[in-house]
N, C-alpha and C positions, 0 to 999 in steps of 0.2 A: 587447402590451397588446390586449385584446379590447374594442372599443367606447371605448377610451381610459381605461377605469377599472379593468380587472382584469388582473393579470399572471398568465400560465400558463406555468411552466417545466417541460417534461417531461423526466424523466431515464429513458428507456426502458430504458437498460442496467442501471439499478439497480431497475426495475421501482416507479419512484417519480414523484412530481410535486409541485410547489410552486405554490400558487395564492394570490394576495394581491390587495389593492385600496388605492386611495389613501385615507388618513384625514384629509387636510388639504388646503385649497385651495391651499397652496403646493406641494403635489405633492413633499414631501420626507419623507413617511412612509409605510410601508406596513404593513397588518395582514393575516395570513393563516394558512395551514396548510400544512404539510409532511406528505405522506403517503406511507409506504412500505410495501410488502408485503414482509414478512420471514418467509419460510417459511409456515405456516398462519396467521399473525397479521398484522393491518394495524396498523402504528405510526403514530400521528399526534402531530405537534408544532405548538404554536402559534408563529408566526413574528411578529416585529417587525423591520423594516427602516427604519433611518433614514439618509437620503441626503445626500451632500455634507457641508456644514459641521454637520449635525445628528449626526454620528457620535458613538456612544456614549462614546468615550474622549477626545473633544476637550475641553480645558480650558485655561485661561490659565496658562501657567507662565512668562509674561514671556520666552519664548525660552529659558530655562534647560535645560541639557542636560547631564547627567552622563556625559560622555565618550562612549565608543563600545563596542557589544557585538560589533562585526566579529570573526569568527575562529572557533575551535572551542573547545567547551566540553565539560565533561562533567557530566551531571545526575544527581543522586541523588534518588529519589522515596521518598515514604512517604504511605499513605492518610491523609486529614483525621481519620478516626475509626477506632475498632476495628471499627464496624459496616461500614465501607467497605473494610476491609482485604481481605476476600475476593474482591470485584469488582476492587478496585484491583490486585490482584496479577497478573491476567490482562491488565491494561490497560498496565502499564509495568514493564520489569524494574528490578532495583535500581539499575543505573547504565546511563545511556544516552548516546551521543554526540549533539551538537548542533553546528549550524553557523550562523552569521548573517552577513548583509552589511548594511551601513548607508550610507545617503546622506543627510545632513542628519538629520532626526529619523526619516525612514522606515526601517523595518527589515523584511528578509525572511530566512526561513531555515526550518530544520526540526530536528526531534528525530527521531534515527534508532536505535531499537532494532535488535537483529539481525534480527527478524522483517520489518523493512521500515520506512521512514521514513514519517513523518505527513503527508507532502506539504507544499507551500510555505505556511507561516504568514506572514501580512503585517500590519504594523501600525506602530506608532510607539514611539520612546523619547523622552519630554519630561519635563523636571524629575525625572529619576532613575527615572520610571515606565514600564516596559515593558509594552505591550498588543499582543497578536498574536492573529489568529484565523483560521480556515479553514472553509469548508463546501465538501464535495465530492460530495455527493449520499448519501454514507454516514455521515460524521463531521460533527459540528458541534463544532469544537474552540476553545478560548479559554485563552490564557496570560496571566496577570496576575502581573507581578512587579516588582521594585524593584532598583536596583543599589545593592549595599551597598559594594562598592569596585570598582576596576578589574578585580579577579580573581575577583568573587563576585556572584552573583544569587540572590534568594530569592523565592519566590511559589508561586503555586498554577496548576495545569494541569487545566483542565476537559476530561476526555477523552470525556465522555458525560453525559446527564442524570442526576444523582444521584451521578456519579463524579469526585471532585475530588482531586487529588494534590498534597500539599506538594512542593516541589522546593527543592534548593539546586544552583546550577550553579558550577562552577569552571573557570578556563581550563585549557585542555589542549593537547597536542601535536596535530598535524594528523591524525595517524593512530590517535589513541585512539578506541577503540569502532567503527571501521569494518572491521575486519579479522577479524571472528569468522565471517563469513558461510560460510566453507568448512570450519569446525570444528564447527558445531552438530549437524548431522545425519550419520549414518555408515550404513553398510550391514553387515549381520551377517557376511557373508563375501564380501569383494571378489573372490575367484577364482571365484566362481559367477555365471551369466549371470542378469541382474535380469529378474523376471517381473512383468507386468502384465496386467490383464483388464479390459476396458471395452466400451461399445457406442458406435457412431458415431450421428449424427442420423437415421439411417434404421432404427435398431435392430440392426443387424449387429454381431456381436460381433468385436472386435479383440484380438489379443494380441501378445507379443513374436516369436510364431512366424510371424506374417504374412509371406509371401514378399518383400513390398515392403521389409522391414527386415533381410533376410538380407545379411549381409557389409557392411552400412552403419553408419556412425556415427549414433547416434541420440541426441537431446536429448529428454528427457522434462520437460515442464513441469507441475508440480502447481499448480493455480490454481483460482479460483472467479471468476465473472462479477460477484459482488458485491465484488471486492477491489480497491480503488484502486491498490494496488501492481502487482497483475497487469495492470492498465490501462496502467501506466507500462511495464511490460516487453514488452507484446504488440508494439508497433511495432519493438522491438529484435530480438525473435525471428524476426519477418516479414521484416525486412531481412537477418538471417543466413541464413535460408532461401533467399531470392532469390538470395543471393550464392553459397551453397555447395551448393544441392540437386544440381545437375548434377555436382558432384564426388563426391557420395556422402552427402550429409547428409539425415538425415530428422528432422524435428521433430514430436512428438505431444503435444498439449494434453491432460492428464488433469484434467477438470472434477469439483470437489467442490461441489455446490450445497446450499442451505440444507434442502430437503425432498426426498423420493423422489417428486417430481412430473415425469415424463418429458415431458410436453407443454410445461410451463412451461420446464423446463431446455433443451428443444431450441430454444424461441422465444428464450431469453436467450442461447444460444450463437450462434444466427444473427445476433442484433443485434451480438454482440461480434465475430463473424468480419466481418461488414460493415463495422463501425466502422473495423477496421484493415486491412482487404482481406487476410485471412488465407488463405494458400493451403494450409498443412499441416491435417491432421485435428485436429478438436477432439471429443474422446470424454468421455461421461458415464461416470465411474468411481465415484461415491459420493455421500454427503452430508457435512456438517461435523460430524454427530454424533460425540460423544466415542467413540474407539475404532475410528472408521471407517477412518482410514488404516492403523491396525495390521491391521485385518481384511483390507483390499484389498491392501496393500503390506507384508506382513509381514516382508520383508527389511530394511526401514528401521529405524534406531534413532534416538530422540530427535528425532523429527519435531517442527517447532515454528514453521513459517512459510509462509504463503501470499505470493507463490509459492515454492516450491522447484524448483530446476532441477537435473536429473541428467543427466550426461554419460556415455554408454555408447560403448565401443570397437567395433570391427567384430566382436567376439565376444560382444557384450552385457554385458560386464562394467563395472561402475561404476568410472569413473576420477576423477570429481569430483562433489560435491553442493554446490551454492550455495544456501544459505538466505536468503530474503527477496530484496529488490531495491532497490538505491540509486538512487532516482528523481532527476529533474532538479533538485529542491531541495537535494539533498545536496552537488552539485558534483562527484559521483563517477561521473555516468551514463557518460561516455566511457571512464573507466577500467574500469567493469565491463563495457561493450561491448567493449573491446579484450581483456580477460581472457577473455570468452566466445569471441571470435573466435580468440585465440592457442590456446585449448584446442581447439577444433574443428580448426583447421589441424593441430595436432600429432597429433590421431587419425586425420585423414584421410591424413596422411603414413605411418602405421603400416600394416603388411599382417600 
């Protein structure tokens, strides 16, 4: 708070800030604005915050609760209207895995398309009504649903302003929907060395032929500083780099930013590097414009997720491509970390 009346929350890693002020003497309500620079545009959203017992979903249900939603689910989505179908199609796949945990009325969990999970959604289940939400600096998400039966949920998932998706959730096995990450993106010819071309923050060009990569196992991370899932993955990659670099592992971050503004991109990359103490190179590879991945990395087929992690053997050939990233909210973070580590060890042991 500034002078006890104004809240300023800076999210430098997303080039954003939230400013708000008290609107009640009880200091339980805030009004303000969230401002984020996205490419060449400045996006502004009005923000209303109710604190403590003033929460928007609080209501008297007499303590009634319709069972538990803990466990694994499969969600099927559809746009609320034909006018929204184009935008919604890019926001959620036809079927997505979900996983929730519940303690009393408090519920936490996430929905996880192959492209990466939505992060930790948090809220409550009371009187058969399920309300979850999340704000991470990029997304403002809200899920409003109801328990139809012990095996079925129905409701609306608000994924962005003006974008709302109807959903039906059904109970699923623990593995449902979480195992597609290694089958989404492929490479045209696995027997060919994989090529990339990007510039470091000093402006120097870096390619696969750089001497530092010769005879090394290389992990390429296609990411963006604007991507929350990439932020989840960054400390995992830095940990792997610290553990295996001396044994012959190189990691390269290939950054795709919103606009072709080198100065802004370098600034955001340095914030990203400092936040996670990253020791491996972060390169500017392109923008998020349609067709940019195909132009800059033409060997890839069916690219569809940030981050996408590519494992190259000592000869520069693609051995595994992992699309998206399962963050802490999925309950699969350690499993993914172990998969990455085992893949690296296998490639390091090959000659």
